[in-house]
N, CA, C and O of each residue as an XYZ file, in Angstrom:
860
protein
N     183.644     76.107     81.476
C     182.322     75.632     82.415
C     181.257     75.836     81.538
O     181.353     76.735     80.703
N     180.313     75.179     81.592
C     179.084     75.220     80.733
C     177.815     75.188     81.506
O     177.382     74.056     81.718
N     177.177     76.110     81.939
C     176.119     76.218     82.826
C     175.055     76.737     82.052
O     175.346     77.516     81.144
N     173.503     76.348     82.316
C     172.456     76.796     81.658
C     172.206     78.511     81.809
O     171.833     79.035     82.859
N     172.496     79.264     80.522
C     172.116     80.633     80.652
C     170.908     80.938     81.218
O     170.879     81.995     81.849
N     169.823     80.240     81.155
C     168.608     80.491     81.807
C     168.611     80.559     83.417
O     167.620     81.040     83.967
N     169.540     80.161     84.082
C     169.859     80.146     85.330
C     170.395     81.535     85.853
O     170.211     81.894     87.016
N     171.041     82.260     84.961
C     171.382     83.626     85.342
C     173.078     83.480     85.425
O     173.659     82.395     85.474
N     173.642     84.609     85.430
C     175.284     84.795     85.330
C     175.564     84.353     86.890
O     175.115     84.863     87.917
N     176.418     83.280     86.734
C     177.114     82.493     88.222
C     177.948     84.132     88.788
O     178.552     84.989     88.143
N     177.658     84.025     90.068
C     178.519     85.021     90.900
C     179.350     84.239     92.034
O     178.784     83.338     92.652
N     180.435     84.509     92.261
C     181.237     84.088     93.212
C     181.505     85.045     94.484
O     182.409     85.871     94.356
N     180.792     84.999     95.705
C     181.081     85.867     96.981
C     182.506     85.563     97.670
O     182.956     84.456     97.966
N     183.118     86.867     97.853
C     184.207     86.735     98.650
C     184.330     87.394     99.878
O     184.463     88.614     99.979
N     184.281     86.498    100.944
C     184.172     87.074    102.517
C     185.658     87.109    103.026
O     186.157     86.009    103.266
N     186.375     88.147    103.207
C     187.650     88.052    103.795
C     188.016     89.490    104.276
O     188.086     90.525    103.613
N     188.218     89.291    105.526
C     188.736     90.873    106.130
C     189.942     91.654    105.634
O     190.187     92.797    106.021
N     190.714     90.957    104.726
C     192.101     91.647    104.197
C     191.600     91.914    102.745
O     191.265     91.016    101.973
N     191.587     93.138    102.481
C     191.335     93.962    101.060
C     192.459     93.210    100.182
O     192.035     92.618     99.189
N     193.748     93.169    100.418
C     194.516     92.435     99.400
C     194.255     91.170     98.944
O     194.613     90.803     97.825
N     193.510     90.294     99.912
C     193.225     88.842     99.617
C     191.835     88.957     98.578
O     191.662     88.253     97.583
N     191.033     89.876     99.006
C     189.764     89.937     98.143
C     190.087     90.323     96.542
O     189.606     89.836     95.519
N     191.055     91.353     96.712
C     191.450     91.921     95.615
C     192.172     90.824     94.442
O     191.935     90.822     93.234
N     192.903     90.115     95.021
C     193.582     89.009     94.501
C     192.685     87.968     93.761
O     192.762     87.608     92.586
N     191.852     87.590     94.695
C     190.724     86.919     94.325
C     189.769     87.075     93.361
O     189.271     86.158     92.707
N     189.415     88.694     93.240
C     188.416     89.303     92.505
C     189.441     88.984     91.042
O     189.027     88.261     90.136
N     190.663     89.578     91.009
C     191.405     89.464     89.648
C     191.571     88.179     89.133
O     191.548     88.050     87.909
N     191.781     86.924     90.051
C     191.998     85.722     89.512
C     190.764     85.121     89.033
O     190.777     84.191     88.227
N     189.723     85.615     89.494
C     188.058     85.136     88.968
C     187.906     85.726     87.934
O     187.429     85.008     87.055
N     188.175     87.088     87.545
C     187.791     87.746     86.063
C     188.849     87.225     85.024
O     188.643     87.326     83.815
N     189.971     86.674     85.536
C     190.983     86.052     84.641
C     190.189     84.716     83.864
O     190.422     84.235     82.755
N     189.249     84.353     84.809
C     188.616     83.009     84.328
C     187.296     83.370     83.950
O     186.417     82.509     83.934
N     187.020     84.762     83.589
C     185.721     85.234     83.281
C     184.555     84.760     84.181
O     183.536     84.157     83.845
N     184.968     85.195     85.457
C     183.936     84.676     86.633
C     183.718     86.322     87.282
O     184.583     87.148     87.570
N     182.314     86.410     87.369
C     181.991     87.568     88.361
C     182.107     87.188     89.859
O     181.984     86.059     90.333
N     182.355     88.297     90.486
C     182.382     88.246     92.070
C     182.119     89.568     92.763
O     182.345     90.693     92.318
N     181.647     89.260     93.827
C     181.561     90.412     94.857
C     182.012     89.988     96.246
O     181.734     88.979     96.894
N     182.841     91.108     96.546
C     183.623     91.324     98.045
C     183.082     91.767     99.195
O     182.445     92.820     99.215
N     183.257     91.075    100.206
C     182.902     91.641    101.435
C     183.805     91.507    102.480
O     184.304     90.398    102.668
N     184.133     92.542    103.270
C     185.112     92.702    104.368
C     184.867     91.722    105.594
O     185.819     91.280    106.236
N     183.579     91.408    105.884
C     183.365     90.913    107.088
C     181.978     89.932    106.841
O     181.203     90.076    105.895
N     181.870     89.024    107.792
C     180.693     88.234    107.817
C     179.268     89.151    107.791
O     178.265     89.031    107.088
N     179.624     90.153    108.899
C     178.265     90.963    108.957
C     177.817     91.631    107.851
O     176.632     91.771    107.547
N     179.031     92.157    107.081
C     178.640     92.833    105.587
C     177.993     91.829    104.609
O     177.178     92.278    103.803
N     178.268     90.573    104.605
C     177.880     89.771    103.792
C     176.290     89.279    103.933
O     175.489     89.123    103.011
N     176.081     89.086    105.315
C     174.591     88.802    105.947
C     173.818     89.878    105.641
O     172.619     89.691    105.436
N     174.310     91.034    105.569
C     173.318     92.297    105.529
C     173.156     92.393    104.032
O     172.292     93.154    103.595
N     173.920     91.682    103.192
C     173.620     91.893    101.600
C     172.759     90.753    101.330
O     171.963     90.785    100.391
N     172.884     89.647    102.177
C     171.912     88.420    101.721
C     170.324     88.869    102.351
O     169.314     88.474    101.769
N     170.250     89.644    103.468
C     169.152     89.694    104.075
C     168.412     90.791    103.144
O     167.184     90.740    103.076
N     169.157     91.832    102.389
C     168.678     92.646    101.448
C     168.190     92.594    100.185
O     167.704     93.448     99.443
N     168.475     91.071    100.044
C     167.982     90.403     98.626
C     166.630     89.741     98.581
O     166.207     88.990     99.460
N     165.937     90.107     97.399
C     164.676     89.478     97.512
C     164.636     88.157     97.498
O     165.414     87.626     96.706
N     163.737     87.234     98.351
C     163.836     85.634     98.081
C     162.881     85.525     96.619
O     162.178     86.350     96.035
N     163.229     84.095     96.349
C     164.413     83.207     96.987
C     165.500     83.566     96.532
O     165.664     84.061     95.417
N     166.481     83.318     97.481
C     168.072     83.820     97.226
C     168.885     82.663     97.345
O     168.664     82.065     98.397
N     169.748     82.147     96.626
C     170.486     82.844     95.286
C     169.525     82.659     94.377
O     168.722     81.728     94.437
N     169.547     83.580     93.428
C     168.592     83.437     92.218
C     169.568     83.152     90.808
O     169.126     83.243     89.663
N     170.884     82.815     91.133
C     171.607     82.488     90.123
C     172.849     81.563     90.605
O     173.143     81.592     91.800
N     173.565     80.768     89.742
C     174.436     79.935     90.455
C     175.616     80.644     91.309
O     176.095     81.649     90.783
N     176.101     80.281     92.458
C     176.690     81.089     93.414
C     177.558     80.070     94.109
O     177.273     78.876     94.194
N     178.650     80.645     94.601
C     179.379     79.971     95.556
C     180.002     81.012     96.340
O     180.061     82.150     95.874
N     180.558     80.696     97.684
C     181.053     81.487     98.412
C     182.611     80.971     98.876
O     182.980     79.852     99.230
N     183.326     82.163     98.741
C     184.995     81.955     99.448
C     185.127     82.503    100.478
O     185.069     83.731    100.530
N     185.352     81.706    101.632
C     184.967     82.229    103.101
C     186.293     81.984    103.908
O     186.796     80.861    103.930
N     186.888     83.115    104.613
C     187.924     83.190    105.435
C     187.305     82.373    106.621
O     186.102     82.471    106.864
N     188.089     81.609    107.320
C     187.919     80.914    108.494
C     187.802     82.087    109.756
O     186.850     82.302    110.506
N     189.026     82.698    109.695
C     189.313     83.533    110.844
C     188.969     84.894    110.310
O     189.504     85.426    109.338
N     188.007     85.398    111.064
C     188.240     87.103    110.746
C     187.443     87.776    112.017
O     186.564     87.140    112.599
N     187.812     89.107    112.404
C     187.300     89.971    113.366
C     185.644     89.781    113.390
O     184.978     89.611    112.369
N     185.140     89.836    114.642
C     183.529     89.835    114.747
C     183.198     88.525    114.253
O     184.021     87.691    114.632
N     182.280     88.058    113.541
C     181.671     86.762    113.353
C     182.615     85.994    112.299
O     182.766     86.388    111.143
N     183.206     84.897    112.818
C     183.930     83.997    112.078
C     183.156     83.471    110.888
O     181.946     83.413    110.671
N     184.086     83.149    110.267
C     183.621     82.342    108.801
C     182.904     81.015    109.103
O     182.011     80.524    108.412
N     183.458     80.467    110.313
C     182.686     79.159    110.525
C     181.293     79.598    111.247
O     180.293     78.953    110.931
N     181.194     80.377    111.949
C     179.937     80.815    112.394
C     178.882     81.104    111.319
O     177.759     80.607    111.236
N     179.445     81.978    110.535
C     178.519     82.350    109.311
C     178.305     81.208    108.359
O     177.299     81.256    107.650
N     179.024     80.310    108.265
C     178.855     79.109    107.419
C     177.608     78.264    108.289
O     176.595     77.830    107.741
N     177.854     78.158    109.465
C     176.479     77.494    110.108
C     175.318     78.037    110.184
O     174.326     77.310    110.141
N     175.171     79.651    110.335
C     174.074     80.284    109.840
C     173.264     79.973    108.553
O     172.066     79.699    108.469
N     174.182     80.077    107.583
C     173.818     79.692    106.156
C     173.275     78.413    106.201
O     172.174     78.225    105.684
N     173.909     77.455    106.769
C     173.429     76.064    106.587
C     171.918     75.907    107.148
O     171.003     75.346    106.543
N     171.844     76.469    108.328
C     170.532     76.718    109.267
C     169.396     77.088    108.264
O     168.289     76.551    108.230
N     169.831     78.062    107.474
C     168.778     78.687    106.349
C     168.477     77.950    105.502
O     167.555     78.335    104.783
N     169.031     76.731    105.230
C     169.148     75.747    104.041
C     169.831     76.306    102.755
O     169.255     76.274    101.667
N     170.905     76.748    102.899
C     171.613     77.403    101.920
C     172.881     76.790    101.380
O     173.492     77.213    100.399
N     173.242     75.659    102.186
C     174.627     75.141    101.924
C     174.708     74.532    100.513
O     175.785     74.533     99.917
N     173.463     73.949     99.899
C     173.554     73.383     98.801
C     173.508     74.418     97.531
O     174.195     74.298     96.516
N     172.608     75.407     97.778
C     172.393     76.477     96.679
C     173.844     77.351     96.709
O     174.424     77.752     95.700
N     174.299     77.553     98.133
C     175.462     78.513     98.062
C     176.520     77.430     98.460
O     176.507     77.133     99.655
N     177.360     76.840     97.734
C     178.534     76.008     98.450
C     179.449     76.724     99.027
O     179.778     77.763     98.454
N     180.004     76.416    100.117
C     180.799     77.431    100.708
C     182.352     76.380    100.595
O     182.497     75.199    100.912
N     183.302     77.317    100.049
C     184.752     76.927    100.033
C     185.548     77.625    101.117
O     185.740     78.835    101.000
N     185.965     77.054    102.022
C     186.733     77.702    103.063
C     188.187     78.114    102.464
O     188.770     77.390    101.656
N     188.731     79.376    102.948
C     190.209     79.667    102.755
C     190.594     79.495    103.995
O     189.937     80.045    104.879
N     191.679     78.738    104.316
C     192.438     78.508    105.618
C     193.878     78.437    105.796
O     194.513     77.800    104.956
N     194.488     78.989    106.757
C     195.682     78.747    107.351
C     195.876     77.586    107.653
O     194.910     76.855    107.871
N     197.306     77.069    107.752
C     197.422     75.748    108.167
C     196.853     75.248    109.422
O     196.385     74.120    109.577
N     196.937     76.294    110.421
C     196.375     76.054    111.737
C     194.669     75.714    111.798
O     194.094     75.069    112.675
N     194.144     76.273    110.748
C     192.903     76.078    110.614
C     192.325     74.610    109.932
O     191.183     74.164    110.041
N     193.113     74.198    109.430
C     192.739     73.049    108.793
C     191.927     72.193    109.521
O     190.917     71.840    108.912
N     192.063     71.757    110.633
C     191.088     70.740    111.402
C     189.693     71.256    111.503
O     188.726     70.494    111.496
N     189.578     72.699    111.607
C     188.380     73.325    111.657
C     187.409     73.140    110.361
O     186.211     72.881    110.248
N     188.463     73.390    109.433
C     187.925     73.530    107.856
C     187.365     72.032    107.674
O     186.242     71.862    107.199
N     188.203     70.916    108.075
C     187.919     69.400    107.776
C     186.469     69.031    108.307
O     185.675     68.349    107.659
N     186.184     69.642    109.751
C     184.976     69.490    110.432
C     183.735     70.235    109.669
O     182.592     69.781    109.603
N     184.162     71.404    109.136
C     183.020     72.138    108.338
C     182.611     71.562    107.288
O     181.447     71.694    106.909
N     183.533     70.800    106.620
C     183.324     69.976    105.519
C     182.290     68.855    105.896
O     181.392     68.496    105.135
N     182.451     68.478    106.814
C     181.815     67.061    107.426
C     180.346     67.414    107.674
O     179.412     66.612    107.703
N     180.282     68.864    107.865
C     179.059     69.428    108.203
C     178.025     69.923    107.126
O     176.828     70.183    107.250
N     178.882     69.974    105.996
C     178.236     70.242    104.589
C     178.856     71.362    103.864
O     178.264     71.888    102.922
N     180.081     71.776    104.275
C     180.727     72.819    103.349
C     181.278     71.895    102.136
O     181.550     70.695    102.091
N     181.337     73.000    101.109
C     181.819     72.250     99.851
C     183.334     71.661     99.792
O     183.678     70.584     99.304
N     184.167     72.662    100.425
C     185.646     72.244    100.462
C     186.364     73.243    101.265
O     185.755     74.208    101.728
N     187.566     73.081    101.452
C     188.487     74.032    102.067
C     189.688     74.096    101.210
O     190.091     73.085    100.635
N     190.328     75.341    101.090
C     191.519     75.388    100.298
C     192.721     75.958    101.256
O     192.428     76.889    102.006
N     193.683     75.591    101.264
C     194.712     75.974    102.523
C     195.652     77.090    101.524
O     196.043     76.891    100.374
N     195.864     78.341    102.403
C     196.782     79.169    101.942
C     198.250     78.801    102.120
O     198.515     78.165    103.140
N     199.074     79.051    101.431
C     198.905     79.515     99.975
C     198.452     78.618     99.071
O     198.907     77.476     99.011
N     197.586     79.031     98.351
C     196.886     77.888     97.205
C     197.012     78.218     95.704
O     197.079     79.340     95.202
N     197.029     77.233     95.198
C     197.222     77.122     93.615
C     195.960     77.702     92.866
O     194.830     77.254     93.060
N     196.245     78.755     91.976
C     195.240     79.608     91.630
C     194.273     78.592     90.679
O     193.043     78.624     90.677
N     194.975     77.839     90.010
C     194.242     76.768     89.044
C     193.208     75.999     89.752
O     192.004     75.864     89.531
N     194.112     75.455     90.803
C     193.388     74.329     91.675
C     191.928     74.872     92.392
O     190.891     74.233     92.569
N     192.250     76.329     92.747
C     191.225     77.017     93.703
C     190.107     77.179     92.506
O     188.986     76.731     92.745
N     190.366     77.832     91.155
C     189.185     78.217     90.563
C     188.380     76.975     89.868
O     187.205     76.942     89.503
N     189.456     75.895     89.798
C     188.630     74.484     89.325
C     187.581     74.128     90.489
O     186.481     73.658     90.199
N     187.897     74.325     91.577
C     187.010     74.147     92.404
C     185.844     74.783     92.721
O     184.756     74.253     92.945
N     186.203     76.285     92.731
C     185.111     77.128     92.453
C     184.130     76.850     91.173
O     182.930     77.019     91.390
N     184.478     76.487     90.007
C     183.703     75.959     89.030
C     182.692     74.914     89.390
O     181.462     74.942     89.381
N     183.559     73.982     89.711
C     182.637     72.592     90.554
C     181.669     73.106     91.456
O     180.492     72.766     91.334
N     182.040     73.904     92.365
C     180.815     74.393     93.349
C     179.864     75.269     92.785
O     178.831     75.376     93.446
N     179.941     76.018     91.594
C     179.162     76.632     90.800
C     178.278     75.776     90.149
O     177.083     76.041     90.020
N     178.912     74.559     89.650
C     178.184     73.596     88.856
C     177.176     73.048     89.697
O     176.014     72.966     89.297
N     177.608     72.571     91.108
C     176.769     72.268     92.062
C     175.590     72.842     92.374
O     174.545     72.221     92.568
N     175.772     74.363     92.445
C     174.882     75.270     92.756
C     173.704     75.261     91.668
O     172.519     75.468     91.928
N     174.179     75.016     90.546
C     173.126     75.255     89.317
C     172.337     74.116     89.155
O     171.295     74.125     88.499
N     172.867     72.964     89.821
C     172.051     71.721     89.973
C     170.988     71.658     91.128
O     169.941     71.013     91.068
N     171.444     72.485     92.274
C     170.377     72.725     93.190
C     169.306     73.615     92.936
O     168.208     73.433     93.462
N     169.617     74.912     91.892
C     168.802     75.879     91.488
C     167.847     75.018     90.442
O     166.635     75.237     90.455
N     168.273     74.270     89.751
C     167.479     73.722     88.841
C     166.644     72.791     89.604
O     165.542     72.709     89.061
N     166.728     72.109     90.577
C     165.944     70.957     91.536
C     164.847     71.935     91.956
O     163.641     71.773     91.767
N     165.442     72.981     92.559
C     164.586     73.987     93.311
C     163.371     74.429     92.299
O     162.186     74.214     92.555
N     163.875     75.124     91.028
C     162.897     75.508     90.020
C     161.890     74.371     89.506
O     160.758     74.683     89.134
N     162.280     73.212     89.499
C     161.422     71.880     89.303
C     160.625     71.974     90.557
O     159.399     72.082     90.576
N     161.247     71.935     91.398
C     160.039     71.724     92.694
C     158.914     72.761     92.716
O     157.723     72.553     92.950
N     159.536     73.950     92.419
C     158.452     75.287     92.406
C     157.440     74.886     91.131
O     156.271     75.260     91.224
N     157.716     74.387     90.342
C     156.887     74.156     89.008
C     155.706     72.969     89.380
O     154.597     72.961     88.847
N     156.126     72.042     90.323
C     155.421     70.903     90.420
C     154.325     71.422     91.509
O     153.139     71.101     91.423
N     154.925     72.396     92.716
C     154.000     73.133     93.448
C     153.097     73.737     92.744
O     151.928     73.405     92.939
N     153.352     74.615     91.902
C     152.446     75.488     91.085
C     151.313     74.592     90.404
O     150.140     74.946     90.526
N     151.659     73.365     89.642
C     150.919     72.637     89.099
C     149.831     71.820     90.111
O     148.691     71.453     89.829
N     150.522     71.669     91.302
C     149.450     70.983     92.116
C     148.459     71.960     92.604
O     147.285     71.607     92.714
N     148.853     73.233     92.925
C     147.905     74.283     93.240
C     146.632     74.100     91.963
O     145.431     74.122     92.234
N     147.008     73.980     91.011
C     145.789     74.149     89.863
C     144.607     73.175     90.102
O     143.443     73.477     89.839
N     145.037     71.841     90.683
C     144.295     70.741     90.987
C     142.920     70.980     91.849
O     143.026     71.655     92.873
N     141.974     70.596     91.580
C     140.740     70.592     92.451
C     140.789     69.731     93.438
O     141.532     68.767     93.254
N     140.212     69.792     94.442
C     139.906     68.722     95.655
C     139.658     67.464     95.300
O     140.164     66.519     95.905
N     138.727     67.299     94.124
C     138.538     65.907     93.722
C     139.451     65.341     92.962
O     139.638     64.127     93.038
N     140.208     66.179     92.058
C     141.371     65.823     91.633
C     142.798     65.333     92.345
O     143.581     64.463     91.964
N     142.852     66.155     93.453
C     144.002     65.783     94.566
C     143.275     64.588     94.978
O     144.220     63.814     95.129
N     142.147     63.872     95.281
C     141.712     62.652     95.964
C     142.153     61.482     94.820
O     143.008     60.613     94.988
N     141.420     61.680     93.745
C     141.733     60.785     92.528
C     143.427     60.656     92.312
O     143.899     59.525     92.200
N     144.213     61.702     92.263
C     145.559     61.693     92.169
C     146.162     60.610     93.268
O     146.762     59.622     92.844
N     145.990     60.820     94.686
C     146.373     60.263     95.814
C     146.098     58.404     95.511
O     146.860     57.484     95.812
N     144.952     58.343     94.930
C     144.603     56.902     94.782
C     145.201     56.422     93.551
O     145.366     55.206     93.456
N     145.552     57.169     92.598
C     146.188     56.597     91.292
C     147.540     56.330     91.894
O     148.136     55.272     91.688
N     148.076     57.424     92.735
C     149.750     56.985     93.054
C     149.697     55.572     93.770
O     150.480     54.647     93.552
N     148.653     55.565     94.648
C     148.660     54.399     95.541
C     148.594     52.985     94.537
O     148.808     51.906     95.090
N     148.323     53.010     93.199
C     148.278     52.183     92.446
C     146.673     51.446     92.034
O     146.474     50.555     91.209
N     145.882     51.997     92.716
C     144.393     51.730     92.665
C     143.829     51.747     91.128
O     144.087     52.692     90.382
N     143.151     50.786     90.772
C     142.441     50.982     89.521
C     141.336     51.786     89.487
O     140.745     52.142     90.507
N     140.970     52.143     88.201
C     139.728     53.292     88.404
C     138.699     52.557     88.777
O     137.913     53.142     89.522
N     138.443     51.452     88.501
C     137.225     50.863     89.457
C     137.096     50.829     90.995
O     136.075     51.012     91.657
N     138.307     50.566     91.410
C     138.436     50.862     93.143
C     138.312     52.290     93.388
O     137.630     52.702     94.327
N     138.984     53.131     92.533
C     139.106     54.527     92.775
C     137.443     55.053     92.894
O     136.934     55.662     93.835
N     136.899     54.675     91.824
C     135.235     54.906     91.622
C     134.305     54.540     92.984
O     133.409     55.251     93.440
N     134.788     53.164     93.538
C     133.927     52.684     94.806
C     134.592     53.419     95.763
O     133.803     53.586     96.693
N     135.768     54.000     96.024
C     136.305     54.730     97.144
C     135.702     55.969     97.390
O     135.324     56.314     98.510
N     135.583     56.753     96.225
C     134.812     57.992     95.879
C     133.472     58.097     95.831
O     132.867     59.158     95.985
N     132.915     56.915     95.600
C     131.449     57.023     95.022
C     131.179     57.799     94.091
O     130.334     58.676     94.274
N     131.835     57.662     92.858
C     131.702     58.389     91.716
C     131.870     57.074     90.603
O     132.232     55.920     90.833
N     131.472     57.703     89.344
C     131.589     56.536     88.193
C     133.056     56.379     87.886
O     134.000     57.091     88.227
N     133.027     55.354     87.209
C     134.378     54.735     86.455
C     134.562     55.846     85.352
O     135.717     56.182     85.092
N     133.612     56.390     84.745
C     133.838     57.351     83.804
C     134.431     58.728     84.331
O     135.286     59.347     83.699
N     133.921     59.140     85.505
C     134.134     60.292     86.202
C     135.739     60.103     86.777
O     136.558     61.022     86.743
N     135.958     59.077     87.176
C     137.484     58.614     87.314
C     138.428     58.914     86.298
O     139.456     59.590     86.337
N     137.871     58.266     85.359
C     138.862     58.732     83.860
C     139.071     60.104     83.710
O     140.208     60.574     83.665
N     138.039     60.794     83.626
C     138.108     62.234     83.506
C     139.159     62.982     84.093
O     140.009     63.627     83.481
N     139.007     62.810     85.733
C     139.794     63.417     86.524
C     141.195     62.985     86.278
O     142.096     63.808     86.119
N     141.377     61.757     86.246
C     142.803     60.951     85.843
C     143.376     61.792     84.830
O     144.404     62.434     85.045
N     142.646     61.827     83.535
C     143.309     62.700     82.529
C     143.493     64.023     82.819
O     144.410     64.603     82.238
N     142.856     64.583     83.548
C     143.091     66.055     84.091
C     144.336     66.337     84.918
O     145.069     67.325     84.880
N     144.396     65.436     85.543
C     145.637     65.273     86.583
C     146.699     65.307     85.765
O     147.492     66.248     85.739
N     146.795     64.051     84.886
C     147.789     63.879     84.016
C     148.183     65.195     83.202
O     149.328     65.645     83.171
N     147.057     65.768     82.530
C     147.318     66.877     81.720
C     148.012     68.144     82.608
O     148.966     68.816     82.216
N     147.443     68.276     83.644
C     147.885     69.500     84.709
C     149.344     69.523     85.021
O     150.055     70.525     84.934
N     149.845     67.969     85.507
C     150.922     67.589     86.078
C     152.065     67.305     85.047
O     153.256     67.141     85.311
N     151.379     67.277     83.647
C     152.237     67.233     82.479
C     153.021     65.814     82.621
O     154.242     65.732     82.489
N     152.301     64.872     82.863
C     152.931     63.407     83.038
C     152.018     62.496     82.050
O     150.911     62.873     81.665
N     152.533     61.403     81.724
C     151.548     60.424     81.015
C     151.421     59.096     81.731
O     150.791     58.235     81.118
N     151.904     58.779     82.914
C     151.549     57.760     83.619
C     151.489     57.948     85.111
O     151.924     58.990     85.600
N     150.965     56.978     85.878
C     150.967     57.141     87.297
C     152.413     56.963     87.851
O     152.744     57.601     88.851
N     153.255     56.147     87.256
C     154.536     55.975     87.694
C     155.273     57.247     87.466
O     155.937     57.707     88.395
N     155.225     57.808     86.416
C     155.850     59.304     85.937
C     155.252     60.212     86.926
O     156.067     60.981     87.436
N     153.825     60.341     87.397
C     153.662     61.132     88.340
C     154.045     60.970     89.772
O     154.198     61.923     90.537
N     154.195     59.682     90.105
C     154.767     59.555     91.395
C     156.129     59.899     91.646
O     156.547     60.466     92.656
N     157.027     59.385     90.313
C     158.422     60.022     90.160
C     158.671     61.368     90.224
O     159.692     61.892     90.670
N     157.655     61.942     89.740
C     157.799     63.537     89.767
C     157.524     64.145     91.069
O     158.171     65.139     91.400
N     156.663     63.669     91.814
C     156.267     64.073     93.178
C     157.553     63.757     94.144
O     158.039     64.639     94.851
N     158.012     62.545     94.112
C     159.071     62.161     94.754
C     160.440     62.969     94.620
O     161.232     63.258     95.517
N     160.503     63.252     93.281
C     161.812     64.078     93.040
C     161.746     65.411     93.712
O     162.727     65.989     94.179
N     160.305     65.936     93.729
C     160.322     67.372     94.143
C     159.921     67.428     95.478
O     159.218     68.321     95.950
N     160.550     66.087     96.331
C     160.414     66.062     97.741
C     158.863     66.192     98.359
O     158.768     66.829     99.408
N     157.659     65.640     97.789
C     156.503     65.729     97.885
C     155.880     64.599     98.368
O     154.658     64.582     98.511
């Protein structure tokens, strides 16, 4: 598995109320050089997440989650994570017994990454974990790119923002000048500054940048 080192060391979170299961999973992941952290309940994992500084996760991550546990179930925990917008950054792979397969399938339809039925194939499970970590890395990269765009936008003056909006609308400099009651030369200066601050070379590139960042 080749992930961008700049994203940080990948982590697999294990949430299962059985110590023996967590220990076996941790050993399996270590054999494939993957770090893991184990939690005996959904409540313990939620407390861990609540104590981490935002934005979290800050490195490629995935969650191996037992469906049935005392207290908060795995399904309820997944729903809470999804409500926080974490399902792409922290892909969830459910660990399920045969009787819980329909529940796990329904969770996948609601955004869980996958489910693995116990007893599972070690190689197949770790392969899915690596795919989930790759998906998390892609989502983190998107989030960081969007953050960089937001920081660049914050550097624009109000006039530069006005010019930018009209540039994105496809207006030529003359029409922008008329709309803002400024000279064409002033429009050209603002346009150049917008492109420089946003690190783009054309209106199309600027529009694509903002679209990809969800702006």
